[in-house]
C-alpha positions as a Markdown table, in Angstrom:
| # | Residue | x | y | z |
|---|---|---|---|---|
| 1 | Unk | 27.5 | -21.4 | 2.0 |
| 2 | Unk | 25.4 | -21.8 | -1.1 |
| 3 | Unk | 22.1 | -21.7 | 0.8 |
| 4 | Unk | 23.2 | -18.5 | 2.6 |
| 5 | Unk | 24.2 | -16.8 | -0.6 |
| 6 | Unk | 20.7 | -17.4 | -2.0 |
| 7 | Unk | 19.5 | -15.2 | 0.8 |
| 8 | Unk | 22.3 | -12.8 | 0.5 |
| 9 | Unk | 20.5 | -10.8 | -2.3 |
| 10 | Unk | 18.1 | -9.8 | 0.5 |
| 11 | Unk | 20.8 | -8.6 | 2.8 |
| 12 | Unk | 21.1 | -4.9 | 3.5 |
| 13 | Unk | 22.4 | -2.3 | 5.8 |
| 14 | Unk | 19.8 | -1.4 | 8.4 |
| 15 | Unk | 19.8 | 2.2 | 9.6 |
| 16 | Unk | 19.5 | 2.9 | 13.3 |
| 17 | Unk | 15.8 | 3.3 | 14.3 |
| 18 | Unk | 14.7 | 6.9 | 14.2 |
| 19 | Unk | 12.4 | 8.6 | 16.6 |
| 20 | Unk | 8.8 | 8.6 | 15.3 |
| 21 | Unk | 7.8 | 11.9 | 13.7 |
| 22 | Unk | 4.6 | 13.7 | 14.9 |
| 23 | Unk | 1.6 | 13.0 | 12.8 |
| 24 | Unk | 1.5 | 16.6 | 11.6 |
| 25 | Unk | 5.1 | 16.3 | 10.4 |
| 26 | Unk | 4.4 | 13.0 | 8.6 |
| 27 | Unk | 1.3 | 14.5 | 6.9 |
| 28 | Unk | 3.5 | 17.4 | 5.7 |
| 29 | Unk | 6.1 | 14.9 | 4.4 |
| 30 | Unk | 3.4 | 13.1 | 2.4 |
| 31 | Unk | 2.3 | 16.4 | 0.9 |
| 32 | Unk | 5.9 | 17.5 | 0.1 |
| 33 | Unk | 6.7 | 14.1 | -1.5 |
| 34 | Unk | 3.6 | 14.2 | -3.7 |
| 35 | Unk | 4.2 | 17.8 | -4.7 |
| 36 | Unk | 7.8 | 17.0 | -5.6 |
| 37 | Unk | 6.8 | 14.1 | -7.8 |
| 38 | Unk | 4.1 | 16.2 | -9.5 |
| 39 | Unk | 6.7 | 18.7 | -10.6 |
| 40 | Unk | 9.6 | 16.4 | -11.3 |
| 41 | Unk | 8.0 | 13.2 | -12.6 |
| 42 | Unk | 4.4 | 13.5 | -13.5 |
| 43 | Unk | 4.9 | 16.6 | -15.7 |
| 44 | Unk | 7.6 | 14.8 | -17.6 |
| 45 | Unk | 5.4 | 11.8 | -18.1 |
| 46 | Unk | 2.6 | 13.9 | -19.4 |
| 47 | Unk | 4.9 | 15.3 | -22.1 |
| 48 | Unk | 6.4 | 12.0 | -23.1 |
| 49 | Unk | 3.4 | 9.6 | -23.0 |
| 50 | Unk | 0.8 | 12.0 | -24.4 |
| 51 | Unk | -2.3 | 10.0 | -23.5 |
| 52 | Unk | -0.6 | 6.5 | -23.6 |
| 53 | Unk | -1.6 | 5.8 | -20.0 |
| 54 | Unk | -4.4 | 3.5 | -21.4 |
| 55 | Unk | -1.7 | 1.4 | -22.9 |
| 56 | Unk | -0.2 | 0.9 | -19.5 |
| 57 | Unk | -3.6 | 0.0 | -18.0 |
| 58 | Unk | -5.1 | -1.8 | -21.0 |
| 59 | Unk | -7.5 | -4.6 | -20.0 |
| 60 | Unk | -8.9 | -3.1 | -16.8 |
| 61 | Unk | -12.6 | -2.6 | -16.4 |
| 62 | Unk | -13.7 | -4.3 | -19.6 |
| 63 | Unk | -17.3 | -5.5 | -20.1 |
| 64 | Unk | -18.4 | -7.8 | -22.9 |
| 65 | Unk | -20.7 | -5.8 | -25.2 |
| 66 | Unk | -21.2 | -7.9 | -28.3 |
| 67 | Unk | -20.0 | -10.6 | -30.7 |
| 68 | Unk | -19.2 | -10.0 | -34.4 |
| 69 | Unk | -17.3 | -11.6 | -37.3 |
| 70 | Unk | -13.6 | -11.3 | -37.3 |
| 71 | Unk | -12.2 | -8.5 | -39.4 |
| 72 | Unk | -8.7 | -7.7 | -40.6 |
| 73 | Unk | -6.5 | -6.1 | -37.8 |
| 74 | Unk | -8.8 | -7.4 | -35.0 |
| 75 | Unk | -6.9 | -8.6 | -32.0 |
| 76 | Unk | -6.7 | -12.4 | -32.3 |
| 77 | Unk | -6.8 | -12.8 | -28.5 |
| 78 | Unk | -10.4 | -11.6 | -28.6 |
| 79 | Unk | -11.6 | -14.5 | -30.8 |
| 80 | Unk | -14.4 | -16.4 | -29.2 |
| 81 | Unk | -13.5 | -20.0 | -30.1 |
| 82 | Unk | -16.8 | -21.5 | -28.9 |
| 83 | Unk | -18.8 | -19.3 | -31.3 |
| 84 | Unk | -16.3 | -19.8 | -34.0 |
| 85 | Unk | -16.6 | -23.6 | -33.7 |
| 86 | Unk | -20.4 | -23.4 | -33.8 |
| 87 | Unk | -20.7 | -21.1 | -36.8 |
| 88 | Unk | -17.6 | -22.1 | -38.7 |
| 89 | Unk | -16.8 | -18.4 | -39.1 |
| 90 | Unk | -14.3 | -16.6 | -36.8 |
| 91 | Unk | -16.0 | -14.3 | -34.3 |
| 92 | Unk | -14.5 | -11.8 | -31.9 |
| 93 | Unk | -15.7 | -10.5 | -28.6 |
| 94 | Unk | -16.3 | -6.7 | -28.5 |
| 95 | Unk | -15.7 | -5.0 | -25.2 |
| 96 | Unk | -16.7 | -1.6 | -23.8 |
| 97 | Unk | -14.3 | 0.0 | -21.4 |
| 98 | Unk | -15.6 | 1.4 | -18.1 |
| 99 | Unk | -14.9 | 5.1 | -17.6 |
| 100 | Unk | -13.7 | 4.3 | -14.2 |
| 101 | Unk | -10.6 | 2.1 | -13.7 |
| 102 | Unk | -10.0 | 0.4 | -10.4 |
| 103 | Unk | -6.4 | -0.1 | -9.6 |
| 104 | Unk | -4.8 | -1.9 | -6.6 |
| 105 | Unk | -1.2 | -1.7 | -5.4 |
| 106 | Unk | 0.0 | -4.8 | -3.6 |
| 107 | Unk | 3.0 | -3.6 | -1.7 |
| 108 | Unk | 5.7 | -5.9 | -0.4 |
| 109 | Unk | 7.2 | -3.9 | 2.5 |
| 110 | Unk | 9.2 | -6.8 | 4.0 |
| 111 | Unk | 12.7 | -6.1 | 5.5 |
| 112 | Unk | 14.6 | -6.8 | 2.3 |
| 113 | Unk | 12.8 | -3.8 | 0.6 |
| 114 | Unk | 14.7 | -1.6 | 3.0 |
| 115 | Unk | 18.0 | -2.3 | 1.2 |
| 116 | Unk | 19.8 | 0.2 | -0.9 |
| 117 | Unk | 23.5 | 0.4 | -1.8 |
| 118 | Unk | 23.2 | 4.1 | -2.8 |
| 119 | Unk | 21.2 | 7.1 | -1.9 |
| 120 | Unk | 17.9 | 5.4 | -2.5 |
| 121 | Unk | 16.4 | 2.3 | -1.0 |
| 122 | Unk | 14.0 | 0.0 | -2.8 |
| 123 | Unk | 11.3 | 1.2 | -0.4 |
| 124 | Unk | 11.8 | 4.8 | -1.6 |
| 125 | Unk | 11.5 | 3.6 | -5.2 |
| 126 | Unk | 8.3 | 1.7 | -4.4 |
| 127 | Unk | 6.8 | 4.8 | -2.7 |
| 128 | Unk | 7.6 | 7.1 | -5.6 |
| 129 | Unk | 6.1 | 4.6 | -8.1 |
| 130 | Unk | 2.9 | 4.3 | -6.1 |
| 131 | Unk | 2.6 | 8.1 | -5.7 |
| 132 | Unk | 3.1 | 8.7 | -9.4 |
| 133 | Unk | 0.7 | 6.0 | -10.7 |
| 134 | Unk | -1.9 | 6.7 | -8.1 |
| 135 | Unk | -1.9 | 10.4 | -8.8 |
| 136 | Unk | -2.1 | 9.9 | -12.6 |
| 137 | Unk | -5.1 | 7.6 | -12.1 |
| 138 | Unk | -7.0 | 9.6 | -9.5 |
| 139 | Unk | -6.8 | 12.9 | -11.3 |
| 140 | Unk | -8.7 | 11.4 | -14.1 |
| 141 | Unk | -11.5 | 10.2 | -11.8 |
| 142 | Unk | -10.3 | 6.6 | -11.3 |
| 143 | Unk | -10.0 | 4.8 | -8.0 |
| 144 | Unk | -7.0 | 3.2 | -6.3 |
| 145 | Unk | -6.5 | 1.0 | -3.3 |
| 146 | Unk | -3.6 | -0.7 | -1.6 |
| 147 | Unk | -2.7 | -3.8 | 0.4 |
| 148 | Unk | 0.5 | -3.5 | 2.6 |
| 149 | Unk | 2.5 | -6.6 | 3.5 |
| 150 | Unk | 5.2 | -6.7 | 6.2 |
| 151 | Unk | 5.4 | -10.0 | 8.0 |
| 152 | Unk | 1.8 | -10.5 | 6.8 |
| 153 | Unk | -1.0 | -8.5 | 5.2 |
| 154 | Unk | -1.5 | -5.9 | 8.0 |
| 155 | Unk | -3.1 | -2.9 | 6.2 |
| 156 | Unk | -5.8 | -2.7 | 3.5 |
| 157 | Unk | -6.8 | 0.7 | 2.1 |
| 158 | Unk | -10.1 | 0.5 | 0.1 |
| 159 | Unk | -10.2 | 2.1 | -3.3 |
| 160 | Unk | -10.8 | 5.8 | -3.3 |
| 161 | Unk | -10.3 | 8.8 | -5.6 |
| 162 | Unk | -8.8 | 12.2 | -5.4 |
| 163 | Unk | -5.5 | 13.8 | -4.3 |
| 164 | Unk | -6.4 | 13.4 | -0.6 |
| 165 | Unk | -6.8 | 9.7 | -1.0 |
| 166 | Unk | -3.3 | 9.5 | -2.6 |
| 167 | Unk | -1.9 | 11.4 | 0.4 |
| 168 | Unk | -3.7 | 8.9 | 2.7 |
| 169 | Unk | -1.9 | 6.0 | 0.9 |
| 170 | Unk | 1.5 | 7.8 | 1.2 |
| 171 | Unk | 0.9 | 8.5 | 4.9 |
| 172 | Unk | 0.2 | 4.8 | 5.5 |
| 173 | Unk | 3.6 | 4.0 | 3.9 |
| 174 | Unk | 5.4 | 6.5 | 6.0 |
| 175 | Unk | 3.9 | 5.4 | 9.3 |
| 176 | Unk | 4.8 | 1.7 | 9.0 |
| 177 | Unk | 5.8 | 0.0 | 12.2 |
| 178 | Unk | 9.3 | -1.3 | 12.7 |
| 179 | Unk | 10.1 | -4.7 | 11.2 |
| 180 | Unk | 10.5 | -7.8 | 13.3 |
| 181 | Unk | 13.5 | -9.9 | 12.4 |
| 182 | Unk | 13.2 | -13.7 | 11.9 |
| 183 | Unk | 10.1 | -13.4 | 9.6 |
| 184 | Unk | 10.5 | -14.9 | 6.2 |
| 185 | Unk | 8.7 | -13.2 | 3.4 |
| 186 | Unk | 5.8 | -15.2 | 2.0 |
| 187 | Unk | 4.6 | -13.3 | -1.0 |
| 188 | Unk | 1.9 | -15.9 | -1.7 |
| 189 | Unk | 0.0 | -14.6 | 1.4 |
| 190 | Unk | -0.3 | -11.2 | -0.2 |
| 191 | Unk | -1.4 | -12.6 | -3.5 |
| 192 | Unk | -3.9 | -15.0 | -2.0 |
| 193 | Unk | -5.4 | -12.2 | 0.1 |
| 194 | Unk | -5.7 | -10.0 | -2.9 |
| 195 | Unk | -7.5 | -12.7 | -4.9 |
| 196 | Unk | -10.0 | -13.1 | -2.1 |
| 197 | Unk | -10.5 | -9.3 | -1.5 |
| 198 | Unk | -10.6 | -7.8 | -5.0 |
| 199 | Unk | -13.9 | -8.8 | -6.5 |
| 200 | Unk | -14.2 | -6.5 | -9.4 |
| 201 | Unk | -11.8 | -6.9 | -12.4 |
| 202 | Unk | -9.0 | -4.4 | -11.8 |
| 203 | Unk | -5.5 | -3.4 | -12.7 |
| 204 | Unk | -3.2 | -4.9 | -10.0 |
| 205 | Unk | 0.4 | -3.7 | -9.5 |
| 206 | Unk | 2.4 | -6.2 | -7.5 |
| 207 | Unk | 5.3 | -4.1 | -6.2 |
| 208 | Unk | 8.0 | -6.3 | -4.7 |
| 209 | Unk | 11.6 | -7.4 | -4.9 |
| 210 | Unk | 10.3 | -11.0 | -5.1 |
| 211 | Unk | 12.7 | -12.1 | -2.5 |
| 212 | Unk | 10.3 | -14.6 | -1.0 |
| 213 | Unk | 9.7 | -18.1 | 0.0 |
| 214 | Unk | 8.9 | -20.2 | -3.1 |
| 215 | Unk | 5.3 | -20.8 | -4.2 |
| 216 | Unk | 4.2 | -17.3 | -5.2 |
| 217 | Unk | 4.2 | -18.1 | -8.9 |
| 218 | Unk | 1.0 | -20.1 | -8.9 |
| 219 | Unk | -0.8 | -17.5 | -6.8 |
| 220 | Unk | 0.3 | -14.8 | -9.2 |
| 221 | Unk | -0.9 | -16.8 | -12.2 |
| 222 | Unk | -4.3 | -17.3 | -10.5 |
| 223 | Unk | -4.6 | -13.6 | -9.8 |
| 224 | Unk | -3.8 | -12.8 | -13.4 |
| 225 | Unk | -6.6 | -15.0 | -14.7 |
| 226 | Unk | -9.2 | -12.5 | -13.3 |
| 227 | Unk | -7.2 | -9.2 | -13.3 |
| 228 | Unk | -4.8 | -7.3 | -15.4 |
| 229 | Unk | -1.6 | -7.9 | -13.3 |
| 230 | Unk | 1.7 | -6.0 | -13.7 |
| 231 | Unk | 4.7 | -7.2 | -11.7 |
| 232 | Unk | 6.7 | -4.2 | -10.6 |
| 233 | Unk | 10.1 | -5.6 | -9.6 |
| 234 | Unk | 12.4 | -3.6 | -7.3 |
| 235 | Unk | 16.1 | -4.2 | -7.4 |
| 236 | Unk | 19.5 | -2.8 | -6.5 |
| 237 | Unk | 22.7 | -3.2 | -8.5 |
| 238 | Unk | 24.5 | -4.7 | -5.5 |
| 239 | Unk | 22.1 | -7.6 | -5.5 |
| 240 | Unk | 23.4 | -8.6 | -8.9 |
| 241 | Unk | 27.2 | -8.2 | -8.6 |
| 242 | Unk | 29.5 | -7.4 | -5.7 |
| 243 | Unk | 32.4 | -5.0 | -6.2 |
| 244 | Unk | 35.8 | -5.5 | -4.7 |
| 245 | Unk | 35.5 | -3.7 | -1.4 |
| 246 | Unk | 37.6 | -6.0 | 0.8 |
| 247 | Unk | 36.3 | -7.4 | 4.0 |
| 248 | Unk | 32.6 | -6.7 | 4.6 |
| 249 | Unk | 30.1 | -7.7 | 7.3 |
| 250 | Unk | 26.9 | -8.4 | 5.6 |
| 251 | Unk | 23.6 | -8.7 | 7.5 |
| 252 | Unk | 20.5 | -10.5 | 6.2 |
| 253 | Unk | 17.7 | -7.9 | 6.5 |
| 254 | Unk | 15.0 | -10.5 | 7.3 |
| 255 | Unk | 16.7 | -13.1 | 9.6 |
| 256 | Unk | 19.4 | -10.8 | 11.2 |
| 257 | Unk | 22.1 | -13.4 | 10.2 |
| 258 | Unk | 25.6 | -11.8 | 9.8 |
| 259 | Unk | 28.6 | -13.1 | 7.9 |
| 260 | Unk | 32.0 | -11.7 | 7.3 |
| 261 | Unk | 32.9 | -12.0 | 3.6 |
| 262 | Unk | 36.0 | -11.2 | 1.6 |
| 263 | Unk | 34.9 | -9.4 | -1.5 |
| 264 | Unk | 38.5 | -9.1 | -2.6 |
| 265 | Unk | 38.2 | -12.9 | -3.4 |
| 266 | Unk | 37.5 | -13.0 | -7.1 |
| 267 | Unk | 36.1 | -16.6 | -6.7 |
| 268 | Unk | 33.6 | -15.4 | -4.2 |
| 269 | Unk | 32.5 | -12.6 | -6.4 |
| 270 | Unk | 32.0 | -15.0 | -9.3 |
| 271 | Unk | 30.0 | -17.4 | -7.2 |
| 272 | Unk | 27.8 | -14.5 | -6.0 |
| 273 | Unk | 27.3 | -13.3 | -9.5 |
| 274 | Unk | 26.4 | -16.8 | -10.7 |
| 275 | Unk | 23.8 | -17.4 | -8.0 |
| 276 | Unk | 22.4 | -13.9 | -8.6 |
| 277 | Unk | 22.1 | -14.6 | -12.4 |
| 278 | Unk | 20.4 | -17.9 | -11.7 |
| 279 | Unk | 17.9 | -16.2 | -9.4 |
| 280 | Unk | 17.2 | -13.6 | -12.1 |
| 281 | Unk | 16.6 | -16.3 | -14.7 |
| 282 | Unk | 14.3 | -18.2 | -12.3 |
| 283 | Unk | 12.4 | -15.0 | -11.5 |
| 284 | Unk | 11.8 | -14.1 | -15.2 |
| 285 | Unk | 10.6 | -17.7 | -15.9 |
| 286 | Unk | 8.2 | -17.5 | -13.1 |
| 287 | Unk | 6.7 | -14.2 | -14.3 |
| 288 | Unk | 6.4 | -15.5 | -17.9 |
| 289 | Unk | 4.7 | -18.6 | -16.7 |
| 290 | Unk | 2.3 | -16.5 | -14.7 |
| 291 | Unk | 1.4 | -14.5 | -17.8 |
| 292 | Unk | 2.1 | -11.1 | -16.4 |
| 293 | Unk | 4.1 | -8.1 | -17.8 |
| 294 | Unk | 7.0 | -7.0 | -15.7 |
| 295 | Unk | 8.3 | -3.5 | -15.0 |
| 296 | Unk | 11.8 | -3.3 | -13.4 |
| 297 | Unk | 12.7 | -0.3 | -11.1 |
| 298 | Unk | 16.2 | 0.0 | -9.9 |
| 299 | Unk | 17.5 | 2.1 | -7.1 |
| 300 | Unk | 20.0 | 3.8 | -9.4 |
| 301 | Unk | 17.5 | 4.2 | -12.3 |
| 302 | Unk | 15.2 | 6.9 | -13.6 |
| 303 | Unk | 11.5 | 6.3 | -12.9 |
| 304 | Unk | 10.3 | 8.3 | -15.9 |
| 305 | Unk | 12.5 | 6.4 | -18.3 |
| 306 | Unk | 11.5 | 3.0 | -16.9 |
| 307 | Unk | 7.8 | 3.8 | -17.2 |
| 308 | Unk | 8.2 | 5.1 | -20.8 |
| 309 | Unk | 10.2 | 2.0 | -21.8 |
| 310 | Unk | 7.5 | -0.2 | -20.3 |
| 311 | Unk | 4.7 | 1.6 | -22.1 |
| 312 | Unk | 6.6 | 1.3 | -25.4 |
| 313 | Unk | 7.1 | -2.4 | -24.8 |
| 314 | Unk | 3.4 | -2.9 | -24.2 |
| 315 | Unk | 2.5 | -0.9 | -27.4 |
| 316 | Unk | 4.8 | -3.1 | -29.5 |
| 317 | Unk | 3.3 | -6.3 | -28.0 |
| 318 | Unk | -0.2 | -5.1 | -28.7 |
| 319 | Unk | 0.7 | -4.3 | -32.3 |
| 320 | Unk | 2.2 | -7.8 | -32.8 |
| 321 | Unk | -0.8 | -9.4 | -31.2 |
| 322 | Unk | -3.3 | -7.4 | -33.3 |
| 323 | Unk | -1.5 | -8.6 | -36.5 |
| 324 | Unk | -1.2 | -12.2 | -35.5 |
| 325 | Unk | -3.8 | -14.7 | -36.5 |
| 326 | Unk | -3.6 | -18.5 | -36.3 |
| 327 | Unk | -2.4 | -20.0 | -39.5 |
| 328 | Unk | -5.5 | -22.1 | -40.0 |
| 329 | Unk | -7.7 | -18.9 | -39.9 |
| 330 | Unk | -5.6 | -16.7 | -42.3 |
| 331 | Unk | -7.4 | -18.1 | -45.4 |
| 332 | Unk | -10.8 | -17.5 | -43.8 |
| 333 | Unk | -9.8 | -13.8 | -43.0 |
């Protein structure tokens, strides 16, 4: 029972397969979705962030320009310890930022992402996030690309710019083939493929519910050594706590396994919540060890509010880092 419950957070209600839409209709859907987000989300973000998008994407496209002595308020993370040791005086690396940012979206589209207990599924939240960030970037001349993972990495969209390219990415998301049951998500495959494919330093958004076979943590850490990596975690409230709904037949979205459970049983609900809480703790530890920032997007949440909270968190972290200097260097400064 315990092992099955660990998979239960990936269980979801699968809708009956719909007839495929004609390409022209799908192209129109992509255009409609992007236009809706431009009016309802992107305009709100423009008013709230007021140029803070660089905070969200800090660290992408940086080239080493010079070395100079450490000055008050410099970011201690930019100290070059080799030069400091040779000269006996703290030195920092000075970077110049490329005008063009390259961003990649690593999209986990495995069956568990189809889950949603309300009006939205995690897949819809993922698509909206990609559309918003890609459009914000490309309208300022930056380039975005995407890697799509189902039962494996099956689609790679090279980086491109412009609104038409964003529509191309959205169209690829809408024309995904049907999932095959019995396939276990191996997020490490997506991360390893990205490490091999993305040569230039980039901002990388890993968009996933992180319901995966273990072993992705090390791959994520290795990817973060070269790129600015942001983990965008998709979740649904029902994955954290079950309400009292009586007898339910729950189906694992990836394996197809079904189980009849009695949610009226308070003990069962407590065990479910305990296992879900442990998974949450393990996931957060894995992201911290990998050294990446995390943005959480819930199916019942507001995308604008989540992005603004995330940017504010990064701003606070940067201010703390800029004011922190190792104790043995404070006297020198």
